[in-house]
DOGU-181471 format. One record per atom (N, C-alpha, C): atom name; x, y, z; residue in one letter. Coordinates in nm, 3 decimals, m for minus. Each point is the difference from the previous one (the first is absolute). Layout:
N
- CA X Y Z A;
...
//
This chain:
126
- N m0.212 0.094 0.492 M;
- CA 0.073 m0.056 m0.110 M;
- C m0.028 0.079 m0.127 M;
- N 0.095 m0.003 m0.086 K;
- CA m0.014 0.071 m0.127 K;
- C 0.048 m0.092 m0.112 K;
- N m0.085 m0.014 m0.102 A;
- CA 0.042 m0.077 m0.117 A;
- C 0.111 0.076 m0.071 A;
- N 0.094 m0.076 m0.054 E;
- CA 0.115 0.061 m0.068 E;
- C 0.038 m0.090 m0.117 E;
- N 0.030 0.059 m0.113 E;
- CA 0.043 m0.079 m0.115 E;
- C 0.135 m0.064 0.028 E;
- N 0.011 m0.127 m0.041 K;
- CA 0.121 m0.077 0.029 K;
- C 0.127 0.070 m0.048 K;
- N m0.005 0.066 m0.113 R;
- CA 0.119 0.063 m0.054 R;
- C 0.055 0.109 0.091 R;
- N m0.080 0.050 0.093 N;
- CA 0.044 0.106 0.091 N;
- C 0.089 m0.051 0.114 N;
- N 0.015 m0.132 0.010 Y;
- CA 0.087 m0.052 0.106 Y;
- C 0.141 0.056 m0.014 Y;
- N 0.044 0.020 m0.122 R;
- CA 0.138 0.045 m0.025 R;
- C 0.024 0.140 0.058 R;
- N m0.100 0.086 m0.008 I;
- CA 0.014 0.135 0.055 I;
- C 0.026 m0.007 0.150 I;
- N m0.078 m0.085 0.069 R;
- CA 0.016 m0.009 0.146 R;
- C 0.131 m0.070 0.037 R;
- N 0.045 m0.096 m0.082 L;
- CA 0.128 m0.063 0.028 L;
- C 0.113 0.100 m0.016 L;
- N m0.007 0.083 m0.103 D;
- CA 0.100 0.105 m0.017 D;
- C m0.003 0.098 0.117 D;
- N m0.121 0.033 0.048 D;
- CA m0.013 0.087 0.118 D;
- C 0.071 m0.064 0.120 D;
- N m0.022 m0.130 0.018 A;
- CA 0.062 m0.070 0.114 A;
- C 0.151 0.009 m0.007 A;
- N 0.055 m0.018 m0.117 L;
- CA 0.146 0.007 m0.017 L;
- C 0.051 0.142 0.025 L;
- N m0.076 0.099 m0.041 D;
- CA 0.039 0.139 0.026 D;
- C m0.003 0.031 0.149 D;
- N m0.105 m0.044 0.070 F;
- CA m0.008 0.023 0.145 F;
- C 0.114 m0.071 0.072 F;
- N 0.033 m0.119 m0.044 L;
- CA 0.110 m0.074 0.062 L;
- C 0.133 0.073 m0.021 L;
- N 0.022 0.049 m0.119 E;
- CA 0.122 0.076 m0.028 E;
- C 0.008 0.125 0.088 E;
- N m0.113 0.067 0.018 T;
- CA m0.005 0.118 0.087 T;
- C 0.030 m0.039 0.144 T;
- N m0.053 m0.113 0.044 A;
- CA 0.027 m0.048 0.135 A;
- C 0.149 m0.024 0.021 A;
- N 0.062 m0.065 m0.096 K;
- CA 0.144 m0.029 0.010 K;
- C 0.081 0.129 0.002 K;
- N m0.037 0.094 m0.083 S;
- CA 0.071 0.129 m0.005 S;
- C m0.015 0.075 0.132 S;
- N m0.120 0.001 0.055 A;
- CA m0.024 0.066 0.128 A;
- C 0.082 m0.067 0.111 A;
- N 0.004 m0.130 m0.001 F;
- CA 0.077 m0.074 0.099 F;
- C 0.147 0.040 m0.005 F;
- N 0.054 0.011 m0.119 E;
- CA 0.141 0.038 m0.017 E;
- C 0.027 0.140 0.055 E;
- N m0.102 0.085 0.006 R;
- CA 0.013 0.135 0.053 R;
- C m0.043 0.010 0.146 R;
- N m0.016 m0.117 0.066 D;
- CA m0.042 m0.008 0.141 D;
- C m0.139 0.058 0.024 D;
- N m0.085 m0.007 m0.099 K;
- CA m0.140 0.044 0.011 K;
- C m0.085 m0.125 0.018 K;
- N 0.004 m0.055 0.121 F;
- CA m0.057 m0.132 0.024 F;
- C m0.153 m0.001 m0.003 F;
- N m0.063 0.106 0.046 K;
- CA m0.146 0.003 m0.007 K;
- C m0.046 0.010 m0.146 K;
- N 0.067 0.080 m0.078 V;
- CA m0.033 0.011 m0.142 V;
- C 0.019 m0.134 m0.068 V;
- N 0.108 m0.069 0.034 A;
- CA 0.025 m0.132 m0.057 A;
- C m0.113 m0.096 0.036 A;
- N m0.038 m0.002 0.127 L;
- CA m0.107 m0.089 0.044 L;
- C m0.132 0.032 m0.070 L;
- N m0.034 0.126 m0.011 M;
- CA m0.125 0.037 m0.067 M;
- C 0.000 m0.048 m0.145 M;
- N 0.111 0.014 m0.066 N;
- CA 0.008 m0.042 m0.140 N;
- C m0.001 m0.151 m0.017 N;
- N 0.048 m0.074 0.099 T;
- CA m0.013 m0.146 m0.010 T;
- C m0.147 m0.041 0.008 T;
- N m0.076 0.069 0.083 G;
- CA m0.144 m0.027 0.007 G;
- C m0.069 0.032 m0.131 G;
- N 0.035 0.114 m0.058 D;
- CA m0.058 0.037 m0.130 D;
- C 0.041 m0.100 m0.108 D;
- N 0.124 m0.048 0.006 A;
- CA 0.046 m0.100 m0.097 A;
- C m0.082 m0.129 0.013 A;
- N m0.026 m0.040 0.123 A;
- CA m0.078 m0.122 0.024 A;
- C m0.143 0.016 m0.051 A;
- N m0.060 0.115 0.024 I;
- CA m0.136 0.025 m0.046 I;
- C m0.006 m0.006 m0.153 I;
- N 0.095 0.064 m0.065 A;
- CA 0.003 0.001 m0.147 A;
- C 0.026 m0.140 m0.055 A;
- N 0.092 m0.074 0.061 A;
- CA 0.029 m0.136 m0.046 A;
- C m0.121 m0.090 0.021 A;
- N m0.068 0.018 0.111 N;
- CA m0.120 m0.080 0.024 N;
- C m0.109 0.034 m0.102 N;
- N m0.013 0.127 m0.033 D;
- CA m0.095 0.038 m0.106 D;
- C 0.036 m0.071 m0.131 D;
- N 0.128 m0.001 m0.034 A;
- CA 0.043 m0.069 m0.123 A;
- C m0.038 m0.148 0.005 A;
- N 0.023 m0.062 0.114 F;
- CA m0.030 m0.141 0.020 F;
- C m0.150 m0.028 m0.017 F;
- N m0.083 0.079 0.066 T;
- CA m0.144 m0.026 m0.006 T;
- C m0.059 0.040 m0.135 T;
- N 0.052 0.105 m0.059 I;
- CA m0.048 0.039 m0.134 I;
- C 0.032 m0.110 m0.100 I;
- N 0.120 m0.051 0.007 Y;
- CA 0.043 m0.103 m0.096 Y;
- C m0.083 m0.128 0.014 Y;
- N m0.023 m0.043 0.123 L;
- CA m0.064 m0.129 0.021 L;
- C m0.153 0.005 0.004 L;
- N m0.057 0.109 0.053 I;
- CA m0.147 0.003 0.013 I;
- C m0.063 0.129 m0.053 I;
- N 0.082 0.085 m0.061 E;
- CA m0.045 0.125 m0.060 E;
- C m0.079 0.088 0.097 E;
- N 0.051 0.006 0.123 Q;
- CA m0.057 0.088 0.102 Q;
- C 0.113 0.059 0.082 Q;
- N m0.027 0.118 0.056 K;
- CA 0.093 0.059 0.095 K;
- C m0.079 0.060 0.114 K;
- N 0.066 0.015 0.110 A;
- CA m0.066 0.053 0.119 A;
- C m0.027 0.149 m0.016 A;
- N m0.102 0.045 0.072 S;
- CA m0.025 0.144 0.007 S;
- C 0.092 0.055 0.109 S;
- N m0.048 0.085 0.083 L;
- CA 0.085 0.063 0.102 L;
- C 0.018 m0.086 0.125 L;
- N m0.074 m0.106 0.013 D;
- CA 0.000 m0.082 0.121 D;
- C 0.104 m0.111 m0.012 D;
- N 0.098 m0.001 0.088 H;
- CA 0.105 m0.101 m0.007 H;
- C m0.051 m0.139 0.036 H;
- N m0.106 m0.008 0.079 R;
- CA m0.058 m0.132 0.027 R;
- C m0.051 m0.062 m0.130 R;
- N m0.049 0.083 m0.087 E;
- CA m0.043 m0.046 m0.131 E;
- C 0.119 m0.051 m0.081 E;
- N 0.112 0.068 0.011 A;
- CA 0.122 m0.044 m0.069 A;
- C 0.041 m0.138 0.049 A;
- N m0.010 m0.024 0.130 F;
- CA 0.036 m0.130 0.055 F;
- C m0.095 m0.109 m0.053 F;
- N m0.129 0.030 m0.003 S;
- CA m0.098 m0.097 m0.051 S;
- C 0.025 m0.032 m0.147 S;
- N 0.026 0.103 m0.078 L;
- CA 0.026 m0.021 m0.142 L;
- C 0.130 m0.079 m0.021 L;
- N 0.099 0.027 0.083 H;
- CA 0.126 m0.075 m0.010 H;
- C m0.027 m0.149 0.021 H;
- N m0.075 m0.032 0.102 K;
- CA m0.032 m0.141 0.027 K;
- C m0.080 m0.061 m0.115 K;
- N m0.096 0.076 m0.052 L;
- CA m0.082 m0.049 m0.111 L;
- C 0.086 m0.026 m0.125 L;
- N 0.087 0.094 m0.032 A;
- CA 0.090 m0.017 m0.115 A;
- C 0.095 m0.117 0.026 A;
- N 0.046 m0.012 0.121 G;
- CA 0.091 m0.108 0.035 G;
- C m0.062 m0.138 m0.018 G;
- N m0.132 m0.008 0.013 Q;
- CA m0.068 m0.128 m0.022 Q;
- C 0.019 m0.049 m0.144 Q;
- N 0.015 0.093 m0.092 K;
- CA 0.021 m0.038 m0.141 K;
- C 0.131 m0.075 m0.021 K;
- N 0.097 0.027 0.087 I;
- CA 0.131 m0.065 m0.014 I;
- C 0.035 m0.085 0.122 I;
- N m0.097 m0.015 0.091 N;
- CA 0.019 m0.080 0.122 N;
- C 0.117 0.049 0.085 N;
- N 0.012 0.132 0.007 E;
- CA 0.114 0.059 0.073 E;
- C m0.030 0.147 0.026 E;
- N 0.048 0.049 0.114 N;
- CA m0.009 0.144 0.026 N;
- C 0.114 0.042 0.091 N;
- N 0.014 0.129 0.016 R;
- CA 0.102 0.057 0.089 R;
- C m0.067 0.104 0.090 R;
- N m0.113 m0.038 0.056 I;
- CA m0.081 0.092 0.080 I;
- C 0.074 0.052 0.122 I;
- N 0.081 m0.083 0.063 E;
- CA 0.069 0.046 0.122 E;
- C 0.099 0.112 m0.030 E;
- N 0.076 m0.013 m0.107 I;
- CA 0.094 0.106 m0.037 I;
- C m0.077 0.126 m0.038 I;
- N m0.106 m0.016 m0.078 L;
- CA m0.082 0.115 m0.040 L;
- C m0.055 0.072 0.122 L;
- N m0.057 m0.074 0.094 K;
- CA m0.056 0.061 0.121 K;
- C 0.108 0.073 0.079 K;
- N 0.116 m0.062 0.014 S;
- CA 0.107 0.063 0.076 S;
- C 0.041 0.133 m0.062 S;
- N 0.018 0.002 m0.130 L;
- CA 0.042 0.124 m0.067 L;
- C m0.105 0.110 0.014 L;
- N m0.125 m0.034 m0.019 I;
- CA m0.106 0.101 0.008 I;
- C m0.024 0.043 0.144 I;
- N 0.002 m0.095 0.093 E;
- CA m0.024 0.037 0.140 E;
- C 0.113 0.086 0.056 E;
- N 0.124 m0.031 m0.035 H;
- CA 0.111 0.086 0.046 H;
- C m0.010 0.139 m0.062 H;
- N m0.040 0.006 m0.124 R;
- CA m0.020 0.131 m0.065 R;
- C m0.099 0.083 0.081 R;
- N m0.105 m0.066 0.045 H;
- CA m0.103 0.071 0.076 H;
- C 0.047 0.032 0.144 H;
- N 0.050 m0.100 0.070 T;
- CA 0.031 0.021 0.142 T;
- C 0.119 0.092 0.024 T;
- N 0.102 m0.010 m0.084 E;
- CA 0.116 0.089 0.018 E;
- C m0.006 0.122 m0.090 E;
- N m0.051 m0.017 m0.118 G;
- CA 0.002 0.108 m0.098 G;
- C m0.087 0.119 0.033 G;
- N m0.113 m0.026 0.059 Y;
- CA m0.095 0.108 0.028 Y;
- C 0.002 0.048 0.144 Y;
- N 0.098 m0.044 0.075 R;
- CA 0.010 0.039 0.141 R;
- C 0.118 0.095 0.020 R;
- N m0.004 0.070 0.110 C;
- CA 0.111 0.089 0.038 C;
- C 0.106 m0.084 0.069 C;
- N 0.070 m0.076 m0.081 T;
- CA 0.102 m0.090 0.050 T;
- C 0.110 m0.012 m0.105 T;
- N 0.114 m0.045 0.044 T;
- CA 0.109 m0.023 m0.095 T;
- C m0.001 m0.147 m0.042 T;
- N 0.063 m0.028 m0.109 V;
- CA 0.014 m0.136 m0.051 V;
- C 0.148 m0.035 0.007 V;
- N 0.029 m0.115 0.057 S;
- CA 0.140 m0.041 0.014 S;
- C 0.056 m0.047 m0.134 S;
- N 0.129 0.007 m0.009 R;
- CA 0.071 m0.050 m0.117 R;
- C m0.032 m0.148 m0.022 R;
- N 0.000 m0.077 0.108 N;
- CA m0.026 m0.144 m0.010 N;
- C m0.139 m0.029 m0.053 N;
- N m0.101 0.072 0.048 L;
- CA m0.136 m0.023 m0.047 L;
- C m0.012 0.040 m0.147 L;
- N 0.057 0.112 m0.036 A;
- CA m0.006 0.044 m0.140 A;
- C 0.067 m0.103 m0.091 A;
- N 0.114 m0.052 0.042 K;
- CA 0.070 m0.102 m0.079 K;
- C m0.084 m0.127 m0.011 K;
- N m0.060 m0.041 0.109 E;
- CA m0.086 m0.119 m0.002 E;
- C m0.117 0.018 m0.097 E;
- N m0.060 0.118 0.000 M;
- CA m0.113 0.025 m0.089 M;
- C 0.044 0.006 m0.147 M;
- N 0.118 0.055 m0.025 I;
- CA 0.052 m0.001 m0.137 I;
- C 0.023 m0.143 m0.046 I;
- N 0.061 m0.080 0.086 D;
- CA 0.024 m0.141 m0.035 D;
- C m0.132 m0.072 m0.027 D;
- N m0.100 0.026 0.083 N;
- CA m0.131 m0.063 m0.020 N;
- C m0.067 0.048 m0.129 N;
- N 0.013 0.127 m0.030 A;
- CA m0.058 0.053 m0.124 A;
- C 0.068 m0.063 m0.121 A;
- N 0.131 m0.017 0.006 V;
- CA 0.072 m0.065 m0.109 V;
- C m0.052 m0.142 m0.018 V;
- N m0.015 m0.074 0.110 K;
- CA m0.052 m0.137 m0.007 K;
- C m0.140 m0.003 m0.060 K;
- N m0.086 0.089 0.048 F;
- CA m0.138 0.001 m0.046 F;
- C m0.009 0.033 m0.149 F;
- N 0.069 0.105 m0.040 I;
- CA m0.004 0.041 m0.141 I;
- C 0.060 m0.109 m0.089 I;
- N 0.109 m0.059 0.043 S;
- CA 0.061 m0.107 m0.079 S;
- C m0.095 m0.118 m0.014 S;
- N m0.070 m0.033 0.107 W;
- CA m0.096 m0.109 m0.005 W;
- C m0.113 0.034 m0.099 W;
- N m0.052 0.123 0.011 V;
- CA m0.107 0.042 m0.092 V;
- C 0.050 m0.009 m0.144 V;
- N 0.118 0.054 m0.026 Q;
- CA 0.054 m0.004 m0.135 Q;
- C 0.009 m0.143 m0.053 Q;
- N 0.042 m0.090 0.084 G;
- CA 0.013 m0.138 m0.039 G;
- C m0.133 m0.067 m0.033 G;
- N m0.107 0.053 0.055 K;
- CA m0.132 m0.058 m0.022 K;
- C m0.074 0.062 m0.118 K;
- N 0.036 0.121 m0.037 I;
- CA m0.082 0.069 m0.102 I;
- C 0.078 0.042 m0.124 I;
- N 0.131 m0.016 m0.002 T;
- CA 0.074 0.041 m0.120 T;
- C 0.072 m0.117 m0.062 T;
//
């Protein structure tokens, strides 16, 4: 874990929106693996914004830490979206770093999930 000043949440939220925009653009060009990778990056950045805002901490390089911090921050508002976060990050890892293709349907599903996750985060911290 890394302590982070609360005001820095905005930087990571902007990063999340940029990654999401890149994912959508890649999808439109039939670059489904690129789209999927960027949805994972968007989720990581949005989760950082969420945890920075609520508990002034962000995960280091370990995604298990990101999941723990998400749950901890979620306790502050009695709500979390851990399942969507896990899905986005795990798909980024399992499909993104392997010698495999990503289907249009999976890329679309991950974009939809990233939109839901980021919208939820925005609703809780802005």
